[in-house]
SEKE-401672 format. One record per atom (N, C-alpha, C): x, y, z; residue in three letters; residue number from 1. Coordinates in steps of 0.02 Angstrom, whole numbers, plus 32768, in hexadecimal, padded with zeros to 4 digits. Layout:
residues N
<node <X,Y,Z>,'ala',NUM>,
...
***
This chain:
residues 82
<node <CD25,62D9,DD2D>,'met',1>,
<node <CD19,6321,DD2C>,'met',1>,
<node <CD52,6343,DD51>,'met',1>,
<node <CD70,6376,DD33>,'thr',2>,
<node <CDA6,6399,DD54>,'thr',2>,
<node <CD8C,63C4,DD8C>,'thr',2>,
<node <CDB9,63DA,DDB8>,'asp',3>,
<node <CDA5,6405,DDF0>,'asp',3>,
<node <CD84,6445,DDD7>,'asp',3>,
<node <CD9F,6462,DDA2>,'thr',4>,
<node <CD84,64A0,DD86>,'thr',4>,
<node <CD3E,6494,DD6B>,'thr',4>,
<node <CD35,645C,DD47>,'asn',5>,
<node <CCF3,644C,DD2C>,'asn',5>,
<node <CCC1,643E,DD63>,'asn',5>,
<node <CCD6,641A,DD97>,'leu',6>,
<node <CCAA,640A,DDCF>,'leu',6>,
<node <CC95,644A,DDF3>,'leu',6>,
<node <CCC4,6477,DDFE>,'thr',7>,
<node <CCB3,64B6,DE1F>,'thr',7>,
<node <CC81,64DD,DDF6>,'thr',7>,
<node <CC8D,64E2,DDB5>,'ala',8>,
<node <CC5F,6506,DD89>,'ala',8>,
<node <CC1A,64E6,DD88>,'ala',8>,
<node <CC17,64A4,DD87>,'lys',9>,
<node <CBD6,6481,DD87>,'lys',9>,
<node <CBB2,648C,DDC9>,'lys',9>,
<node <CBD6,6489,DE01>,'leu',10>,
<node <CBB6,6495,DE41>,'leu',10>,
<node <CB9C,64DD,DE46>,'leu',10>,
<node <CBC2,650C,DE2D>,'gln',11>,
<node <CBAB,6551,DE2C>,'gln',11>,
<node <CB6C,6558,DE02>,'gln',11>,
<node <CB6A,6535,DDCB>,'glu',12>,
<node <CB2E,6537,DD9F>,'glu',12>,
<node <CAF1,651A,DDC4>,'glu',12>,
<node <CAFC,64E5,DDEA>,'ile',13>,
<node <CAC6,64C6,DE11>,'ile',13>,
<node <CAB1,64F4,DE4A>,'ile',13>,
<node <CAE1,6513,DE6B>,'leu',14>,
<node <CAD3,653E,DEA4>,'leu',14>,
<node <CAAF,657F,DE92>,'leu',14>,
<node <CAC4,659E,DE5B>,'arg',15>,
<node <CAAE,65E2,DE4A>,'arg',15>,
<node <CA62,65ED,DE51>,'arg',15>,
<node <CA37,65C4,DE35>,'pro',16>,
<node <C9EF,65D3,DE3A>,'pro',16>,
<node <C9D3,65C9,DE80>,'pro',16>,
<node <C9F9,65AA,DEAC>,'lys',17>,
<node <C9E0,659F,DEF0>,'lys',17>,
<node <C9F6,65D5,DF20>,'lys',17>,
<node <CA20,6602,DF0A>,'leu',18>,
<node <CA3A,6638,DF34>,'leu',18>,
<node <CA14,6678,DF24>,'leu',18>,
<node <C9DB,6681,DF45>,'arg',19>,
<node <C9AE,66B7,DF32>,'arg',19>,
<node <C9C9,66FD,DF42>,'arg',19>,
<node <C9FC,6703,DF6C>,'phe',20>,
<node <CA18,6745,DF7B>,'phe',20>,
<node <CA56,6755,DF51>,'phe',20>,
<node <CA68,6727,DF25>,'leu',21>,
<node <CAA1,6733,DEF9>,'leu',21>,
<node <CA8C,6761,DEC0>,'leu',21>,
<node <CAB4,6794,DEB4>,'thr',22>,
<node <CAA6,67C4,DE7F>,'thr',22>,
<node <CAA5,679F,DE3C>,'thr',22>,
<node <CA71,67AA,DE13>,'pro',23>,
<node <CA6F,6789,DDD1>,'pro',23>,
<node <CAAF,6797,DDA9>,'pro',23>,
<node <CACA,6762,DD8D>,'gly',24>,
<node <CB07,6768,DD65>,'gly',24>,
<node <CB47,6765,DD8D>,'gly',24>,
<node <CB42,6768,DDD0>,'ala',25>,
<node <CB7E,6767,DDFA>,'ala',25>,
<node <CB99,6720,DDFE>,'ala',25>,
<node <CBDA,671A,DE08>,'asp',26>,
<node <CBF9,66D9,DE14>,'asp',26>,
<node <CBE1,66BF,DE57>,'asp',26>,
<node <CBDC,667E,DE5D>,'val',27>,
<node <CBCB,6660,DE9D>,'val',27>,
<node <CC0A,6661,DEC9>,'val',27>,
<node <CC07,6686,DF00>,'pro',28>,
<node <CC42,6689,DF2D>,'pro',28>,
<node <CC47,6648,DF55>,'pro',28>,
<node <CC77,6620,DF45>,'met',29>,
<node <CC7C,65DD,DF62>,'met',29>,
<node <CC90,65DC,DFAB>,'met',29>,
<node <CCA8,6615,DFC5>,'asp',30>,
<node <CCBE,6618,E00A>,'asp',30>,
<node <CC8E,663E,E038>,'asp',30>,
<node <CC54,6652,E01D>,'glu',31>,
<node <CC23,6676,E046>,'glu',31>,
<node <CBEC,6647,E05F>,'glu',31>,
<node <CBCE,6659,E097>,'asp',32>,
<node <CB99,6632,E0B6>,'asp',32>,
<node <CB5E,662B,E087>,'asp',32>,
<node <CB4C,65EE,E077>,'leu',33>,
<node <CB15,65E2,E047>,'leu',33>,
<node <CAD2,65F9,E064>,'leu',33>,
<node <CAC9,65F4,E0A5>,'gly',34>,
<node <CA8C,660C,E0C4>,'gly',34>,
<node <CA83,6657,E0BC>,'gly',34>,
<node <CABA,667B,E0C3>,'glu',35>,
<node <CAB8,66C4,E0BB>,'glu',35>,
<node <CAAC,66D7,E072>,'glu',35>,
<node <CABC,66AA,E045>,'leu',36>,
<node <CAB0,66B7,DFFD>,'leu',36>,
<node <CA6A,66A2,DFE8>,'leu',36>,
<node <CA43,6685,E018>,'gly',37>,
<node <C9FE,6676,E00A>,'gly',37>,
<node <C9EC,662D,E005>,'gly',37>,
<node <CA1A,6600,E014>,'leu',38>,
<node <CA0B,65B9,E012>,'leu',38>,
<node <C9E3,65A8,E051>,'leu',38>,
<node <C9A4,6595,E048>,'asp',39>,
<node <C97A,6582,E081>,'asp',39>,
<node <C96F,6536,E080>,'asp',39>,
<node <C947,651D,E0AF>,'ser',40>,
<node <C93E,64D4,E0B5>,'ser',40>,
<node <C91E,64B6,E077>,'ser',40>,
<node <C8ED,64D8,E05A>,'met',41>,
<node <C8CD,64BE,E01D>,'met',41>,
<node <C8FE,64BD,DFE2>,'met',41>,
<node <C925,64F2,DFDC>,'ala',42>,
<node <C956,64F5,DFA5>,'ala',42>,
<node <C98C,64C0,DFB0>,'ala',42>,
<node <C99C,64B1,DFEF>,'ser',43>,
<node <C9CE,647D,DFFD>,'ser',43>,
<node <C9B8,6439,DFE4>,'ser',43>,
<node <C978,642A,DFEB>,'ile',44>,
<node <C95D,63EB,DFD2>,'ile',44>,
<node <C963,63E8,DF86>,'ile',44>,
<node <C951,641E,DF65>,'asp',45>,
<node <C959,6422,DF1C>,'asp',45>,
<node <C9A2,641A,DF08>,'asp',45>,
<node <C9CD,643A,DF2F>,'leu',46>,
<node <CA15,6437,DF22>,'leu',46>,
<node <CA2E,63EE,DF26>,'leu',46>,
<node <CA19,63CA,DF59>,'leu',47>,
<node <CA2D,6384,DF60>,'leu',47>,
<node <CA16,635B,DF25>,'leu',47>,
<node <C9D8,6365,DF10>,'met',48>,
<node <C9BE,633F,DED6>,'met',48>,
<node <C9E4,6351,DE97>,'met',48>,
<node <C9F5,6390,DE8D>,'asp',49>,
<node <CA1A,63A5,DE52>,'asp',49>,
<node <CA62,6389,DE52>,'asp',49>,
<node <CA81,6389,DE8C>,'ile',50>,
<node <CAC5,636C,DE91>,'ile',50>,
<node <CAC3,6323,DE7F>,'ile',50>,
<node <CA91,6300,DE98>,'glu',51>,
<node <CA8B,62B8,DE89>,'glu',51>,
<node <CA7F,62AD,DE3F>,'glu',51>,
<node <CA50,62D2,DE21>,'ser',52>,
<node <CA3F,62C6,DDDB>,'ser',52>,
<node <CA74,62E0,DDAA>,'ser',52>,
<node <CA92,6319,DDB9>,'gln',53>,
<node <CAC0,6337,DD89>,'gln',53>,
<node <CB09,6322,DD93>,'gln',53>,
<node <CB1B,6311,DDD0>,'leu',54>,
<node <CB60,62FC,DDDD>,'leu',54>,
<node <CB67,62B2,DDEC>,'leu',54>,
<node <CB2E,6290,DDF6>,'gly',55>,
<node <CB30,6249,DE04>,'gly',55>,
<node <CB4C,6239,DE49>,'gly',55>,
<node <CB46,6268,DE78>,'val',56>,
<node <CB60,625F,DEBB>,'val',56>,
<node <CB27,6262,DEED>,'val',56>,
<node <CB24,6230,DF19>,'gln',57>,
<node <CAF2,6231,DF4E>,'gln',57>,
<node <CB17,623F,DF8F>,'gln',57>,
<node <CB02,6274,DFB1>,'ile',58>,
<node <CB21,6287,DFF1>,'ile',58>,
<node <CB00,625D,E028>,'ile',58>,
<node <CB28,6233,E04B>,'pro',59>,
<node <CB0B,6209,E07F>,'pro',59>,
<node <CAF2,6232,E0BA>,'pro',59>,
<node <CAC4,6214,E0DF>,'asp',60>,
<node <CAA6,6237,E118>,'asp',60>,
<node <CAD9,6253,E149>,'asp',60>,
<node <CB0E,622E,E156>,'glu',61>,
<node <CB40,6245,E187>,'glu',61>,
<node <CB66,6283,E171>,'glu',61>,
<node <CB63,6293,E130>,'leu',62>,
<node <CB84,62D0,E117>,'leu',62>,
<node <CB53,6309,E10C>,'leu',62>,
<node <CB14,62FE,E11A>,'met',63>,
<node <CAE3,6334,E113>,'met',63>,
<node <CAE2,635D,E154>,'met',63>,
<node <CB14,6388,E158>,'thr',64>,
<node <CB1D,63B1,E194>,'thr',64>,
<node <CB1E,63FA,E181>,'thr',64>,
<node <CB16,6424,E1B2>,'ala',65>,
<node <CB19,646C,E1A6>,'ala',65>,
<node <CB5E,647F,E18A>,'ala',65>,
<node <CB92,645D,E1A1>,'glu',66>,
<node <CBD6,646C,E188>,'glu',66>,
<node <CBDC,645C,E13E>,'glu',66>,
<node <CBC0,6424,E128>,'thr',67>,
<node <CBC3,6412,E0E1>,'thr',67>,
<node <CBA5,6449,E0B5>,'thr',67>,
<node <CB6E,6465,E0CC>,'phe',68>,
<node <CB4A,6497,E0A5>,'phe',68>,
<node <CB5A,64DF,E0B8>,'phe',68>,
<node <CB8F,64E9,E0E0>,'glu',69>,
<node <CBA0,652C,E0F6>,'glu',69>,
<node <CBB7,6558,E0BC>,'glu',69>,
<node <CBE3,653E,E093>,'thr',70>,
<node <CBFC,6564,E059>,'thr',70>,
<node <CBFE,6537,E01C>,'thr',70>,
<node <CC05,6555,DFE2>,'gly',71>,
<node <CC0D,652F,DFA5>,'gly',71>,
<node <CC4C,6504,DFA7>,'gly',71>,
<node <CC82,651F,DFC4>,'asn',72>,
<node <CCC0,64F9,DFC9>,'asn',72>,
<node <CCB9,64BC,DFF6>,'asn',72>,
<node <CC94,64C2,E02D>,'his',73>,
<node <CC89,6488,E058>,'his',73>,
<node <CC63,6452,E032>,'his',73>,
<node <CC2F,6467,E00F>,'leu',74>,
<node <CC07,6438,DFE8>,'leu',74>,
<node <CC31,6418,DFB1>,'leu',74>,
<node <CC59,6440,DF90>,'leu',75>,
<node <CC85,6427,DF5B>,'leu',75>,
<node <CCB6,63F2,DF76>,'leu',75>,
<node <CCD2,63FE,DFB1>,'ala',76>,
<node <CD01,63CE,DFCF>,'ala',76>,
<node <CCDE,638C,DFDC>,'ala',76>,
<node <CCA1,638D,DFF4>,'val',77>,
<node <CC7B,6350,E001>,'val',77>,
<node <CC6E,632B,DFBF>,'val',77>,
<node <CC59,634F,DF8D>,'ile',78>,
<node <CC4A,6331,DF4C>,'ile',78>,
<node <CC8A,6311,DF2F>,'ile',78>,
<node <CCC1,6334,DF33>,'glu',79>,
<node <CD01,6319,DF19>,'glu',79>,
<node <CD13,62D8,DF3B>,'glu',79>,
<node <CD08,62D3,DF7C>,'lys',80>,
<node <CD18,6295,DFA1>,'lys',80>,
<node <CCEB,625C,DF8B>,'lys',80>,
<node <CCAF,626C,DF76>,'leu',81>,
<node <CC7E,6238,DF64>,'leu',81>,
<node <CC84,6221,DF1B>,'leu',81>,
<node <CCA8,6247,DEF3>,'met',82>,
<node <CCAD,6236,DEAC>,'met',82>,
<node <CCE5,6204,DEA0>,'met',82>,
***
């Protein structure tokens, strides 16, 4: 999967979990996901979707606030694991 395709796929996975994101708006990959509405329950769903749709399992040691701070942080972790 190319970087562009991976970014687009992650945005697609993220979008429904960001309840404060304006419908139809692009997912801002450099903004705080918590401020966009990602809460703890949505984070669990996000992890399951990343695993099932991207085939990547994020190990416990990478499940940190920093990993989930922004879309770009999460993308960097996923890229390292692929």
